[in-house]
Each structure stands twice: as C-alpha cells, then as structure tokens.
N, C-alpha and C positions, 0 to 999 in steps of 0.2 A: 458433935454431929456425926463424925465418922464412926464412932462407936455404935451409935443408934443404927446406922446403915448396915453395919456388920451384923448386929443383933437381928435386924429385920430379915436379912438374907439367911442367916442361920436358922431362924425359926421357920421360915418358909421351906427351907430345904428339909428340915426335920419333919414337917408335916407331909411333904411329898414322900419321904422315905417311909413314914408310918402309914399313911393312908393309901398312897399310890393311885389316887383317883385323878381323872381329867381335871376336875375342879381344883384339886390341890395343886396340880401342875400349873394350871392357869393362874391361880392365886400366887404361886411362887414366882412366876415370870413377871406378874404385875408388881410384886414386892421388890423384885430386882430392879425394875424400872423406877420405882419410887426411891430405892436406895441410890441408884445412879443419879437421880435428880437431886437428892440431898447432898451428895458429894459435889456435884456440879455447882450448886448454889454456894457452897463454901468456897469453891475456887473462884466464883464470881465476886466474892467479898474482897478479893485483893484488888479489884478494879474500882474506879470511881466514875461518877456521873453517867453519861450516856453509854459509855463502854460497859458499865456494870448492868445497866438496864437491858442492853442488847444481849449481854451474856445470859442474864436470867431468862429473858424471853426465848432465847435459843434452847436453853435447858428445858424450859416448860414445853416447847414445841417438840423436842426430842422425846420427852416423857409421854406426851399425848400420842405421838406416832407409835411408840413402842406398845403402849397399852391398846391402842386401836388394832395393831397388828396381832397382838396376842388374842384379843377377843374375836378377831376375824378368823383365826385358825382353830377355834374351839372344836 
C-alpha cells in the first residue's frame, strides 16, 4: 500500500511539472490527500475493534477536509 501511495504522489508531481496548470496542481494536492489516507489506513490496521474503526473514520474525515480545502482554493 505504501508503494502505491508513493507512486500516486510521484505521478501527480510529474503532471504538475509537465503541465503546470491550476487543474494539475489541484489534482496533485488531491492525490496527496488520497496518498495520506492510504498510509493512515495501513497504520489503522495495527489496531483492533473500536479503536480501528475510530482511526479509519478520523483518516477519512481528514481526507475529506483536505480535499474540500483544495477545492475551495481553486
């Protein structure tokens, strides 16, 4: 999972460097939020039961907030 998040970040950064558009920058920031979420979910796997559920919900809420902030600043 970590490898996929690294690849997602690298691809988004490459597109920003190549295109340099506002859309590519926005997409890159969203890809970074998605990658952060992937990593957080893996970290939540070390927990069990309710603690794991809370951890995943926190990770999802963080991702939603980051994406909303990115879209608000277009």
